[in-house]
All heavy atoms as TSV, in Angstrom:
chain	resi	resn	atom	element	x	y	z
A	1	MET	N	N	-2.867	4.653	-28.313
A	1	MET	CA	C	-2.400	6.010	-28.068
A	1	MET	C	C	-2.680	6.273	-26.555
A	1	MET	O	O	-3.492	5.646	-25.963
A	1	MET	CB	C	-3.001	7.002	-28.967
A	1	MET	CG	C	-4.486	7.305	-28.654
A	1	MET	SD	S	-5.289	8.504	-29.836
A	1	MET	CE	C	-4.152	9.792	-29.947
A	2	ARG	N	N	-2.009	7.273	-26.080
A	2	ARG	CA	C	-2.253	7.711	-24.704
A	2	ARG	C	C	-2.570	9.203	-24.763
A	2	ARG	O	O	-1.934	9.984	-25.470
A	2	ARG	CB	C	-1.045	7.514	-23.839
A	2	ARG	CG	C	-0.795	6.091	-23.485
A	2	ARG	CD	C	0.289	5.906	-22.463
A	2	ARG	NE	N	0.462	4.489	-22.176
A	2	ARG	CZ	C	1.631	3.956	-21.812
A	2	ARG	NH1	N	2.658	4.722	-21.685
A	2	ARG	NH2	N	1.680	2.647	-21.587
A	3	LEU	N	N	-3.553	9.573	-24.013
A	3	LEU	CA	C	-3.940	10.968	-23.782
A	3	LEU	C	C	-3.429	11.400	-22.445
A	3	LEU	O	O	-3.948	10.921	-21.389
A	3	LEU	CB	C	-5.399	11.186	-23.983
A	3	LEU	CG	C	-6.105	10.651	-25.228
A	3	LEU	CD1	C	-7.578	10.888	-25.094
A	3	LEU	CD2	C	-5.505	11.358	-26.416
A	4	HIS	N	N	-2.450	12.252	-22.376
A	4	HIS	CA	C	-1.973	12.804	-21.144
A	4	HIS	C	C	-2.799	14.052	-20.830
A	4	HIS	O	O	-2.859	14.957	-21.680
A	4	HIS	CB	C	-0.474	13.058	-21.204
A	4	HIS	CG	C	0.305	11.855	-21.407
A	4	HIS	ND1	N	0.745	11.040	-20.402
A	4	HIS	CD2	C	0.752	11.246	-22.577
A	4	HIS	CE1	C	1.428	9.993	-20.889
A	4	HIS	NE2	N	1.409	10.085	-22.212
A	5	LEU	N	N	-3.383	14.137	-19.639
A	5	LEU	CA	C	-4.398	15.131	-19.362
A	5	LEU	C	C	-3.778	16.378	-18.693
A	5	LEU	O	O	-2.853	16.279	-17.936
A	5	LEU	CB	C	-5.479	14.513	-18.484
A	5	LEU	CG	C	-6.144	13.253	-19.120
A	5	LEU	CD1	C	-7.177	12.700	-18.122
A	5	LEU	CD2	C	-6.720	13.518	-20.428
A	6	LYS	N	N	-4.452	17.471	-18.893
A	6	LYS	CA	C	-4.067	18.743	-18.203
A	6	LYS	C	C	-4.609	18.655	-16.772
A	6	LYS	O	O	-5.686	18.265	-16.559
A	6	LYS	CB	C	-4.772	19.932	-18.881
A	6	LYS	CG	C	-4.331	20.198	-20.246
A	6	LYS	CD	C	-5.140	21.357	-20.842
A	6	LYS	CE	C	-4.865	21.580	-22.289
A	6	LYS	NZ	N	-5.682	22.664	-22.871
A	7	ASN	N	N	-3.763	19.077	-15.842
A	7	ASN	CA	C	-4.174	19.240	-14.432
A	7	ASN	C	C	-4.869	17.991	-13.865
A	7	ASN	O	O	-5.787	18.055	-13.111
A	7	ASN	CB	C	-5.155	20.431	-14.294
A	7	ASN	CG	C	-4.464	21.696	-14.739
A	7	ASN	OD1	O	-3.315	21.976	-14.476
A	7	ASN	ND2	N	-5.237	22.490	-15.503
A	8	ASP	N	N	-4.359	16.796	-14.322
A	8	ASP	CA	C	-4.967	15.557	-13.941
A	8	ASP	C	C	-3.844	14.440	-14.053
A	8	ASP	O	O	-3.285	14.343	-15.114
A	8	ASP	CB	C	-6.166	15.168	-14.847
A	8	ASP	CG	C	-6.995	13.998	-14.373
A	8	ASP	OD1	O	-6.426	13.137	-13.669
A	8	ASP	OD2	O	-8.166	13.983	-14.711
A	9	PRO	N	N	-3.593	13.777	-12.963
A	9	PRO	CA	C	-2.456	12.759	-13.013
A	9	PRO	C	C	-2.821	11.517	-13.815
A	9	PRO	O	O	-1.961	10.735	-14.118
A	9	PRO	CB	C	-2.283	12.403	-11.501
A	9	PRO	CG	C	-3.624	12.694	-10.929
A	9	PRO	CD	C	-4.209	13.841	-11.621
A	10	ARG	N	N	-4.096	11.318	-14.172
A	10	ARG	CA	C	-4.448	10.126	-14.925
A	10	ARG	C	C	-4.067	10.239	-16.374
A	10	ARG	O	O	-3.890	11.334	-16.931
A	10	ARG	CB	C	-6.004	9.909	-14.862
A	10	ARG	CG	C	-6.507	9.714	-13.451
A	10	ARG	CD	C	-7.992	9.647	-13.455
A	10	ARG	NE	N	-8.539	10.891	-13.972
A	10	ARG	CZ	C	-9.783	11.072	-14.380
A	10	ARG	NH1	N	-10.639	10.049	-14.313
A	10	ARG	NH2	N	-10.258	12.240	-14.800
A	11	THR	N	N	-3.918	9.095	-17.031
A	11	THR	CA	C	-3.645	9.017	-18.442
A	11	THR	C	C	-4.691	8.053	-19.026
A	11	THR	O	O	-5.053	7.023	-18.470
A	11	THR	CB	C	-2.208	8.464	-18.723
A	11	THR	OG1	O	-1.275	9.355	-18.193
A	11	THR	CG2	C	-1.910	8.260	-20.158
A	12	ILE	N	N	-5.122	8.378	-20.229
A	12	ILE	CA	C	-6.123	7.585	-20.912
A	12	ILE	C	C	-5.443	6.843	-22.034
A	12	ILE	O	O	-4.772	7.480	-22.842
A	12	ILE	CB	C	-7.270	8.424	-21.464
A	12	ILE	CG1	C	-7.840	9.374	-20.389
A	12	ILE	CG2	C	-8.405	7.566	-22.068
A	12	ILE	CD1	C	-8.304	8.723	-19.166
A	13	GLU	N	N	-5.595	5.488	-22.087
A	13	GLU	CA	C	-4.949	4.687	-23.121
A	13	GLU	C	C	-5.984	3.869	-23.880
A	13	GLU	O	O	-6.893	3.301	-23.301
A	13	GLU	CB	C	-3.895	3.761	-22.473
A	13	GLU	CG	C	-3.169	2.859	-23.487
A	13	GLU	CD	C	-2.201	1.975	-22.770
A	13	GLU	OE1	O	-1.113	2.483	-22.399
A	13	GLU	OE2	O	-2.476	0.760	-22.599
A	14	GLY	N	N	-5.843	3.865	-25.193
A	14	GLY	CA	C	-6.779	3.087	-26.001
A	14	GLY	C	C	-6.427	3.214	-27.478
A	14	GLY	O	O	-5.470	3.827	-27.848
A	15	TYR	N	N	-7.220	2.627	-28.321
A	15	TYR	CA	C	-7.107	2.693	-29.836
A	15	TYR	C	C	-7.932	3.818	-30.325
A	15	TYR	O	O	-9.102	3.938	-30.023
A	15	TYR	CB	C	-7.541	1.433	-30.444
A	15	TYR	CG	C	-6.643	0.231	-30.075
A	15	TYR	CD1	C	-6.972	-0.646	-29.047
A	15	TYR	CD2	C	-5.446	0.044	-30.725
A	15	TYR	CE1	C	-6.136	-1.705	-28.712
A	15	TYR	CE2	C	-4.593	-0.997	-30.409
A	15	TYR	CZ	C	-4.961	-1.891	-29.376
A	15	TYR	OH	O	-4.132	-2.882	-29.055
A	16	LEU	N	N	-7.296	4.719	-31.122
A	16	LEU	CA	C	-8.013	5.818	-31.649
A	16	LEU	C	C	-8.977	5.368	-32.745
A	16	LEU	O	O	-8.628	4.685	-33.659
A	16	LEU	CB	C	-6.977	6.805	-32.271
A	16	LEU	CG	C	-7.589	8.067	-32.875
A	16	LEU	CD1	C	-8.247	8.911	-31.861
A	16	LEU	CD2	C	-6.483	8.842	-33.607
A	17	ALA	N	N	-10.273	5.709	-32.561
A	17	ALA	CA	C	-11.282	5.332	-33.536
A	17	ALA	C	C	-11.654	6.532	-34.380
A	17	ALA	O	O	-12.009	6.373	-35.560
A	17	ALA	CB	C	-12.518	4.823	-32.786
A	18	ALA	N	N	-11.664	7.754	-33.801
A	18	ALA	CA	C	-12.032	8.980	-34.576
A	18	ALA	C	C	-11.556	10.220	-33.842
A	18	ALA	O	O	-11.269	10.143	-32.603
A	18	ALA	CB	C	-13.540	9.043	-34.713
A	19	VAL	N	N	-11.439	11.292	-34.585
A	19	VAL	CA	C	-11.101	12.580	-34.032
A	19	VAL	C	C	-12.048	13.549	-34.619
A	19	VAL	O	O	-12.331	13.590	-35.785
A	19	VAL	CB	C	-9.681	12.983	-34.423
A	19	VAL	CG1	C	-9.324	14.352	-33.812
A	19	VAL	CG2	C	-8.672	11.992	-33.914
A	20	THR	N	N	-12.627	14.452	-33.736
A	20	THR	CA	C	-13.416	15.575	-34.199
A	20	THR	C	C	-12.745	16.871	-33.652
A	20	THR	O	O	-11.714	16.796	-33.035
A	20	THR	CB	C	-14.889	15.454	-33.601
A	20	THR	OG1	O	-14.802	15.725	-32.231
A	20	THR	CG2	C	-15.498	14.147	-33.961
A	21	ARG	N	N	-13.355	17.975	-33.964
A	21	ARG	CA	C	-12.788	19.235	-33.490
A	21	ARG	C	C	-12.777	19.271	-31.972
A	21	ARG	O	O	-11.960	19.965	-31.415
A	21	ARG	CB	C	-13.551	20.445	-34.047
A	21	ARG	CG	C	-13.157	20.807	-35.435
A	21	ARG	CD	C	-13.757	22.116	-35.854
A	21	ARG	NE	N	-15.275	22.027	-35.795
A	21	ARG	CZ	C	-16.059	23.090	-35.526
A	21	ARG	NH1	N	-15.543	24.270	-35.314
A	21	ARG	NH2	N	-17.383	22.910	-35.494
A	22	GLU	N	N	-13.730	18.598	-31.339
A	22	GLU	CA	C	-13.892	18.677	-29.906
A	22	GLU	C	C	-13.514	17.435	-29.082
A	22	GLU	O	O	-13.265	17.572	-27.890
A	22	GLU	CB	C	-15.319	19.038	-29.585
A	22	GLU	CG	C	-15.708	20.392	-30.176
A	22	GLU	CD	C	-17.134	20.719	-29.932
A	22	GLU	OE1	O	-17.885	19.935	-29.290
A	22	GLU	OE2	O	-17.611	21.777	-30.367
A	23	HIS	N	N	-13.355	16.294	-29.751
A	23	HIS	CA	C	-13.166	15.030	-29.001
A	23	HIS	C	C	-12.223	14.056	-29.693
A	23	HIS	O	O	-12.082	14.071	-30.895
A	23	HIS	CB	C	-14.520	14.263	-28.779
A	23	HIS	CG	C	-15.455	15.010	-27.933
A	23	HIS	ND1	N	-16.392	15.854	-28.473
A	23	HIS	CD2	C	-15.647	15.006	-26.604
A	23	HIS	CE1	C	-17.096	16.389	-27.475
A	23	HIS	NE2	N	-16.695	15.863	-26.354
A	24	TYR	N	N	-11.596	13.222	-28.838
A	24	TYR	CA	C	-10.923	12.006	-29.352
A	24	TYR	C	C	-11.857	10.835	-28.970
A	24	TYR	O	O	-12.369	10.763	-27.857
A	24	TYR	CB	C	-9.606	11.729	-28.627
A	24	TYR	CG	C	-8.501	12.785	-28.942
A	24	TYR	CD1	C	-8.223	13.811	-28.061
A	24	TYR	CD2	C	-7.820	12.707	-30.140
A	24	TYR	CE1	C	-7.249	14.720	-28.345
A	24	TYR	CE2	C	-6.800	13.598	-30.416
A	24	TYR	CZ	C	-6.522	14.633	-29.523
A	24	TYR	OH	O	-5.572	15.560	-29.820
A	25	GLU	N	N	-12.079	9.955	-29.958
A	25	GLU	CA	C	-12.876	8.756	-29.643
A	25	GLU	C	C	-11.925	7.572	-29.524
A	25	GLU	O	O	-11.161	7.334	-30.458
A	25	GLU	CB	C	-13.900	8.492	-30.761
A	25	GLU	CG	C	-14.690	7.251	-30.517
A	25	GLU	CD	C	-15.588	6.844	-31.663
A	25	GLU	OE1	O	-15.595	7.568	-32.738
A	25	GLU	OE2	O	-16.281	5.861	-31.534
A	26	LEU	N	N	-11.960	6.891	-28.416
A	26	LEU	CA	C	-11.056	5.730	-28.183
A	26	LEU	C	C	-11.984	4.498	-27.914
A	26	LEU	O	O	-13.055	4.574	-27.379
A	26	LEU	CB	C	-10.226	5.986	-26.927
A	26	LEU	CG	C	-9.277	7.191	-27.050
A	26	LEU	CD1	C	-8.533	7.375	-25.721
A	26	LEU	CD2	C	-8.283	7.055	-28.171
A	27	VAL	N	N	-11.378	3.346	-28.255
A	27	VAL	CA	C	-12.010	2.029	-27.932
A	27	VAL	C	C	-10.968	1.204	-27.250
A	27	VAL	O	O	-9.769	1.500	-27.309
A	27	VAL	CB	C	-12.543	1.319	-29.196
A	27	VAL	CG1	C	-13.678	2.107	-29.826
A	27	VAL	CG2	C	-11.446	1.088	-30.228
A	28	ASN	N	N	-11.400	0.130	-26.595
A	28	ASN	CA	C	-10.478	-0.708	-25.716
A	28	ASN	C	C	-9.688	0.162	-24.771
A	28	ASN	O	O	-8.477	0.127	-24.741
A	28	ASN	CB	C	-9.539	-1.525	-26.622
A	28	ASN	CG	C	-10.276	-2.528	-27.384
A	28	ASN	OD1	O	-11.428	-2.995	-27.117
A	28	ASN	ND2	N	-9.702	-3.006	-28.493
A	29	THR	N	N	-10.368	1.002	-24.082
A	29	THR	CA	C	-9.794	2.098	-23.276
A	29	THR	C	C	-9.505	1.660	-21.864
A	29	THR	O	O	-10.217	0.892	-21.257
A	29	THR	CB	C	-10.719	3.334	-23.249
A	29	THR	OG1	O	-11.042	3.631	-24.590
A	29	THR	CG2	C	-10.065	4.489	-22.604
A	30	LYS	N	N	-8.398	2.196	-21.358
A	30	LYS	CA	C	-8.033	2.001	-19.917
A	30	LYS	C	C	-7.690	3.330	-19.340
A	30	LYS	O	O	-7.158	4.211	-20.046
A	30	LYS	CB	C	-6.775	1.039	-19.804
A	30	LYS	CG	C	-7.046	-0.328	-20.239
A	30	LYS	CD	C	-5.791	-1.121	-20.041
A	30	LYS	CE	C	-6.048	-2.512	-20.582
A	30	LYS	NZ	N	-5.706	-3.558	-19.716
A	31	ILE	N	N	-8.016	3.520	-18.086
A	31	ILE	CA	C	-7.528	4.679	-17.335
A	31	ILE	C	C	-6.341	4.249	-16.528
A	31	ILE	O	O	-6.426	3.368	-15.684
A	31	ILE	CB	C	-8.634	5.271	-16.453
A	31	ILE	CG1	C	-9.859	5.669	-17.318
A	31	ILE	CG2	C	-8.103	6.483	-15.645
A	31	ILE	CD1	C	-11.075	6.162	-16.513
A	32	LEU	N	N	-5.225	4.889	-16.778
A	32	LEU	CA	C	-3.997	4.607	-16.081
A	32	LEU	C	C	-3.864	5.583	-14.890
A	32	LEU	O	O	-3.763	6.801	-15.101
A	32	LEU	CB	C	-2.760	4.728	-16.992
A	32	LEU	CG	C	-2.850	4.044	-18.335
A	32	LEU	CD1	C	-1.563	4.301	-19.127
A	32	LEU	CD2	C	-3.126	2.559	-18.225
A	33	ILE	N	N	-3.941	4.986	-13.699
A	33	ILE	CA	C	-3.911	5.904	-12.516
A	33	ILE	C	C	-2.686	5.719	-11.672
A	33	ILE	O	O	-2.455	6.386	-10.657
A	33	ILE	CB	C	-5.174	5.696	-11.628
A	33	ILE	CG1	C	-5.390	4.226	-11.304
A	33	ILE	CG2	C	-6.461	6.170	-12.375
A	33	ILE	CD1	C	-6.523	3.909	-10.350
A	34	SER	N	N	-1.799	4.788	-12.052
A	34	SER	CA	C	-0.623	4.452	-11.283
A	34	SER	C	C	0.380	3.747	-12.210
A	34	SER	O	O	0.045	3.119	-13.186
A	34	SER	CB	C	-1.059	3.471	-10.116
A	34	SER	OG	O	0.049	2.797	-9.597
A	35	PRO	N	N	1.661	3.817	-11.816
A	35	PRO	CA	C	2.649	3.073	-12.628
A	35	PRO	C	C	2.462	1.534	-12.546
A	35	PRO	O	O	2.995	0.777	-13.346
A	35	PRO	CB	C	3.975	3.447	-12.026
A	35	PRO	CG	C	3.723	4.748	-11.292
A	35	PRO	CD	C	2.305	4.732	-10.892
A	36	VAL	N	N	1.710	1.120	-11.563
A	36	VAL	CA	C	1.428	-0.298	-11.358
A	36	VAL	C	C	0.283	-0.652	-12.323
A	36	VAL	O	O	-0.841	-0.268	-12.093
A	36	VAL	CB	C	1.040	-0.599	-9.904
A	36	VAL	CG1	C	0.733	-2.080	-9.759
A	36	VAL	CG2	C	2.193	-0.202	-9.002
A	37	ARG	N	N	0.572	-1.433	-13.364
A	37	ARG	CA	C	-0.456	-1.756	-14.405
A	37	ARG	C	C	-1.632	-2.548	-13.884
A	37	ARG	O	O	-2.700	-2.458	-14.429
A	37	ARG	CB	C	0.174	-2.487	-15.562
A	37	ARG	CG	C	1.207	-1.691	-16.356
A	37	ARG	CD	C	0.744	-0.333	-16.887
A	37	ARG	NE	N	-0.383	-0.342	-17.747
A	37	ARG	CZ	C	-0.409	-0.098	-19.002
A	37	ARG	NH1	N	0.699	0.232	-19.649
A	37	ARG	NH2	N	-1.545	-0.122	-19.673
A	38	GLU	N	N	-1.466	-3.236	-12.797
A	38	GLU	CA	C	-2.654	-3.990	-12.234
A	38	GLU	C	C	-3.757	-3.064	-11.713
A	38	GLU	O	O	-4.841	-3.412	-11.527
A	38	GLU	CB	C	-2.208	-4.902	-11.112
A	38	GLU	CG	C	-1.321	-6.077	-11.574
A	38	GLU	CD	C	0.131	-5.684	-11.819
A	38	GLU	OE1	O	0.613	-4.736	-11.192
A	38	GLU	OE2	O	0.785	-6.347	-12.644
A	39	ARG	N	N	-3.423	-1.777	-11.495
A	39	ARG	CA	C	-4.381	-0.813	-11.060
A	39	ARG	C	C	-5.144	-0.088	-12.146
A	39	ARG	O	O	-5.979	0.758	-11.884
A	39	ARG	CB	C	-3.725	0.199	-10.130
A	39	ARG	CG	C	-3.180	-0.438	-8.880
A	39	ARG	CD	C	-2.569	0.609	-7.952
A	39	ARG	NE	N	-2.021	0.001	-6.772
A	39	ARG	CZ	C	-1.258	0.614	-5.966
A	39	ARG	NH1	N	-0.903	1.843	-6.180
A	39	ARG	NH2	N	-0.751	-0.021	-4.916
A	40	ASP	N	N	-4.762	-0.439	-13.427
A	40	ASP	CA	C	-5.525	0.171	-14.534
A	40	ASP	C	C	-6.984	-0.129	-14.446
A	40	ASP	O	O	-7.396	-1.142	-13.993
A	40	ASP	CB	C	-4.970	-0.362	-15.880
A	40	ASP	CG	C	-3.546	-0.004	-16.171
A	40	ASP	OD1	O	-2.974	0.826	-15.415
A	40	ASP	OD2	O	-2.989	-0.552	-17.097
A	41	VAL	N	N	-7.855	0.855	-14.904
A	41	VAL	CA	C	-9.268	0.670	-14.867
A	41	VAL	C	C	-9.736	0.504	-16.339
A	41	VAL	O	O	-9.610	1.436	-17.161
A	41	VAL	CB	C	-9.922	1.906	-14.222
A	41	VAL	CG1	C	-11.404	1.805	-14.292
A	41	VAL	CG2	C	-9.433	2.126	-12.855
A	42	ASP	N	N	-10.312	-0.662	-16.638
A	42	ASP	CA	C	-10.860	-0.852	-17.948
A	42	ASP	C	C	-12.193	-0.106	-18.094
A	42	ASP	O	O	-12.926	-0.002	-17.176
A	42	ASP	CB	C	-11.187	-2.386	-18.204
A	42	ASP	CG	C	-9.881	-3.159	-18.362
A	42	ASP	OD1	O	-8.902	-2.652	-18.797
A	42	ASP	OD2	O	-9.934	-4.384	-17.952
A	43	VAL	N	N	-12.409	0.451	-19.320
A	43	VAL	CA	C	-13.637	1.207	-19.608
A	43	VAL	C	C	-14.332	0.469	-20.715
A	43	VAL	O	O	-13.789	0.227	-21.776
A	43	VAL	CB	C	-13.293	2.637	-20.009
A	43	VAL	CG1	C	-14.573	3.430	-20.336
A	43	VAL	CG2	C	-12.495	3.366	-18.940
A	44	ASP	N	N	-15.619	0.127	-20.495
A	44	ASP	CA	C	-16.416	-0.574	-21.487
A	44	ASP	C	C	-16.867	0.421	-22.566
A	44	ASP	O	O	-17.146	1.567	-22.291
A	44	ASP	CB	C	-17.629	-1.230	-20.911
A	44	ASP	CG	C	-17.293	-2.409	-19.944
A	44	ASP	OD1	O	-16.244	-3.030	-20.259
A	44	ASP	OD2	O	-18.054	-2.664	-19.085
A	45	GLY	N	N	-17.012	-0.086	-23.799
A	45	GLY	CA	C	-17.574	0.671	-24.895
A	45	GLY	C	C	-16.613	1.760	-25.437
A	45	GLY	O	O	-15.447	1.629	-25.250
A	46	GLN	N	N	-17.146	2.685	-26.115
A	46	GLN	CA	C	-16.378	3.797	-26.675
A	46	GLN	C	C	-16.303	4.984	-25.694
A	46	GLN	O	O	-17.238	5.198	-24.907
A	46	GLN	CB	C	-17.041	4.253	-27.981
A	46	GLN	CG	C	-17.082	3.214	-29.052
A	46	GLN	CD	C	-17.905	3.654	-30.193
A	46	GLN	OE1	O	-19.097	3.963	-30.024
A	46	GLN	NE2	N	-17.332	3.653	-31.419
A	47	VAL	N	N	-15.202	5.634	-25.757
A	47	VAL	CA	C	-14.929	6.815	-24.905
A	47	VAL	C	C	-14.733	8.047	-25.803
A	47	VAL	O	O	-13.914	7.959	-26.711
A	47	VAL	CB	C	-13.747	6.580	-24.031
A	47	VAL	CG1	C	-13.362	7.806	-23.224
A	47	VAL	CG2	C	-13.957	5.418	-23.051
A	48	TRP	N	N	-15.464	9.122	-25.519
A	48	TRP	CA	C	-15.252	10.400	-26.162
A	48	TRP	C	C	-14.591	11.325	-25.154
A	48	TRP	O	O	-15.235	11.708	-24.180
A	48	TRP	CB	C	-16.562	10.958	-26.672
A	48	TRP	CG	C	-17.154	10.214	-27.795
A	48	TRP	CD1	C	-17.904	9.056	-27.765
A	48	TRP	CD2	C	-16.969	10.489	-29.185
A	48	TRP	NE1	N	-18.237	8.644	-28.991
A	48	TRP	CE2	C	-17.671	9.500	-29.901
A	48	TRP	CE3	C	-16.275	11.456	-29.898
A	48	TRP	CZ2	C	-17.686	9.485	-31.278
A	48	TRP	CZ3	C	-16.364	11.426	-31.277
A	48	TRP	CH2	C	-17.053	10.430	-31.931
A	49	TRP	N	N	-13.310	11.667	-25.405
A	49	TRP	CA	C	-12.613	12.497	-24.412
A	49	TRP	C	C	-12.467	13.864	-25.000
A	49	TRP	O	O	-11.945	14.072	-26.124
A	49	TRP	CB	C	-11.260	11.899	-24.109
A	49	TRP	CG	C	-10.794	12.322	-22.749
A	49	TRP	CD1	C	-10.139	13.506	-22.428
A	49	TRP	CD2	C	-11.090	11.753	-21.506
A	49	TRP	NE1	N	-9.977	13.615	-21.079
A	49	TRP	CE2	C	-10.549	12.480	-20.503
A	49	TRP	CE3	C	-11.697	10.526	-21.136
A	49	TRP	CZ2	C	-10.608	12.110	-19.133
A	49	TRP	CZ3	C	-11.806	10.170	-19.864
A	49	TRP	CH2	C	-11.273	10.965	-18.856
A	50	PRO	N	N	-12.797	14.954	-24.254
A	50	PRO	CA	C	-12.662	16.318	-24.753
A	50	PRO	C	C	-11.212	16.662	-25.050
A	50	PRO	O	O	-10.332	16.531	-24.234
A	50	PRO	CB	C	-13.231	17.217	-23.617
A	50	PRO	CG	C	-13.952	16.275	-22.761
A	50	PRO	CD	C	-13.389	14.937	-22.897
A	51	ARG	N	N	-10.988	17.175	-26.260
A	51	ARG	CA	C	-9.637	17.614	-26.629
A	51	ARG	C	C	-9.150	18.693	-25.728
A	51	ARG	O	O	-7.908	18.842	-25.497
A	51	ARG	CB	C	-9.586	18.064	-28.112
A	51	ARG	CG	C	-9.806	16.833	-29.054
A	51	ARG	CD	C	-9.801	17.242	-30.486
A	51	ARG	NE	N	-8.484	17.686	-30.905
A	51	ARG	CZ	C	-8.113	17.842	-32.162
A	51	ARG	NH1	N	-8.959	17.656	-33.135
A	51	ARG	NH2	N	-6.896	18.264	-32.429
A	52	ALA	N	N	-10.001	19.507	-25.229
A	52	ALA	CA	C	-9.607	20.674	-24.401
A	52	ALA	C	C	-8.943	20.183	-23.107
A	52	ALA	O	O	-8.230	20.961	-22.468
A	52	ALA	CB	C	-10.826	21.542	-24.073
A	53	ASP	N	N	-9.249	18.962	-22.732
A	53	ASP	CA	C	-8.631	18.418	-21.477
A	53	ASP	C	C	-7.346	17.695	-21.649
A	53	ASP	O	O	-6.734	17.191	-20.726
A	53	ASP	CB	C	-9.627	17.375	-20.834
A	53	ASP	CG	C	-10.859	18.073	-20.274
A	53	ASP	OD1	O	-10.899	19.336	-20.181
A	53	ASP	OD2	O	-11.808	17.348	-19.971
A	54	VAL	N	N	-6.866	17.651	-22.912
A	54	VAL	CA	C	-5.628	16.845	-23.273
A	54	VAL	C	C	-4.458	17.778	-23.344
A	54	VAL	O	O	-4.472	18.738	-24.102
A	54	VAL	CB	C	-5.863	16.040	-24.579
A	54	VAL	CG1	C	-4.557	15.330	-24.962
A	54	VAL	CG2	C	-7.007	15.083	-24.377
A	55	LEU	N	N	-3.456	17.459	-22.584
A	55	LEU	CA	C	-2.131	18.218	-22.643
A	55	LEU	C	C	-1.383	17.787	-23.865
A	55	LEU	O	O	-0.885	18.648	-24.666
A	55	LEU	CB	C	-1.348	17.985	-21.358
A	55	LEU	CG	C	-0.015	18.682	-21.283
A	55	LEU	CD1	C	-0.211	20.158	-21.272
A	55	LEU	CD2	C	0.728	18.251	-19.999
A	56	TYR	N	N	-1.217	16.486	-24.048
A	56	TYR	CA	C	-0.548	15.977	-25.271
A	56	TYR	C	C	-0.951	14.564	-25.544
A	56	TYR	O	O	-1.400	13.837	-24.646
A	56	TYR	CB	C	0.962	16.179	-25.238
A	56	TYR	CG	C	1.723	15.288	-24.292
A	56	TYR	CD1	C	2.266	14.076	-24.665
A	56	TYR	CD2	C	1.896	15.745	-22.975
A	56	TYR	CE1	C	2.953	13.287	-23.740
A	56	TYR	CE2	C	2.602	14.923	-22.080
A	56	TYR	CZ	C	3.127	13.681	-22.432
A	56	TYR	OH	O	3.814	12.954	-21.536
A	57	VAL	N	N	-0.737	14.136	-26.814
A	57	VAL	CA	C	-1.072	12.813	-27.307
A	57	VAL	C	C	0.216	12.069	-27.533
A	57	VAL	O	O	1.131	12.565	-28.100
A	57	VAL	CB	C	-1.883	12.861	-28.623
A	57	VAL	CG1	C	-2.085	11.509	-29.187
A	57	VAL	CG2	C	-3.211	13.578	-28.394
A	58	GLN	N	N	0.272	10.809	-26.959
A	58	GLN	CA	C	1.392	9.952	-27.193
A	58	GLN	C	C	1.014	8.763	-28.049
A	58	GLN	O	O	0.018	8.024	-27.731
A	58	GLN	CB	C	1.911	9.408	-25.831
A	58	GLN	CG	C	3.122	8.466	-25.932
A	58	GLN	CD	C	3.505	7.944	-24.579
A	58	GLN	OE1	O	2.866	8.229	-23.579
A	58	GLN	NE2	N	4.558	7.179	-24.552
A	59	VAL	N	N	1.691	8.608	-29.213
A	59	VAL	CA	C	1.380	7.524	-30.088
A	59	VAL	C	C	2.283	6.393	-29.732
A	59	VAL	O	O	3.506	6.475	-29.702
A	59	VAL	CB	C	1.603	7.899	-31.563
A	59	VAL	CG1	C	1.371	6.734	-32.498
A	59	VAL	CG2	C	0.694	9.021	-31.955
A	60	LEU	N	N	1.677	5.223	-29.400
A	60	LEU	CA	C	2.443	4.018	-29.001
A	60	LEU	C	C	2.775	3.181	-30.248
A	60	LEU	O	O	1.906	3.047	-31.142
A	60	LEU	CB	C	1.641	3.210	-28.005
A	60	LEU	CG	C	1.212	3.967	-26.778
A	60	LEU	CD1	C	0.260	3.104	-25.924
A	60	LEU	CD2	C	2.413	4.370	-25.964
A	61	GLY	N	N	3.983	2.564	-30.224
A	61	GLY	CA	C	4.377	1.780	-31.408
A	61	GLY	C	C	3.850	0.413	-31.420
A	61	GLY	O	O	3.072	-0.084	-30.675
């Protein structure tokens, strides 16, 4: 899935592991900072992203 952020040009991409009232938990996460995929930033471990910072969620096929 991708988390498109409010007031932030970055996009967070990863596999959804859990959802709480306040966070999305992602694994195998990358931060997309450019259309050029070689510039993606891999993130180790699990990522808890605040739902309040997410503009919308994109489910990838």
